[in-house]
N, C-alpha and C positions, 0 to 999 in steps of 0.2 A: 318877477318872472315873465316871460313871455307864454302867453298860451298856448301856442304850440309845444314850446318846452315843457310844461306843465300837463298837458295831453299824454305827450310820449310819456312822462314821469309816472303818472297814473296807471297808463296801459303796462308798462313795465314792472311795476307794484302787483298790479293785477296777475300779471304772466309769472311771476315770482311764485305767487300764492298756487297757482295752479300747478306748477312744478313740484312746490313742497308738499302738496296733498297728492301727488302723483297721478293729476288728472292730465299731465301733458310731458313729454320727455324734455330733458334742456336740450338747448341747441348743439350745446359741445360740452364734453367732461374731461378731465385729464386724471390719470393714475399716475403716479410717480413713485419710484422705487427708489429706496435708499443708495443703490449705485446710480443711480441718473442725476444724482445731485452732486455737483463737484465743489470744493471748497477752495478759496484762494490762501488758506491757512490750514496747518495740521489739523486733524481731528482733537489731539489732545488740547491745543491751544482752544480751538472752538468750543470744547466743553468747558475750558476753565473759564470763559468769557459769557457761557450762558446765564442768565438771571432766572429767579423764579417767576413764575406768571402770578401776578397779584389779582388778577380779575377774570373773570370766565363768564362770558357770554353765552348764553343759551337761546336761539330763536325759535326752539321749538314749542315755548311756552307763550310767546309772547302774542 
């Protein structure tokens, strides 16, 4: 990895930590409402194809 790319990655990780701890606001955020999401299939067909989540990742305790 190039030194400049690695430095940018380290800075990004530090910034993510600051945002997570509430020390800095995120530069942007999105709030989606169910009505904002459109499906190209019917809701019934969408629900029929949902698969249960088998893994859960919790970044709060990392």
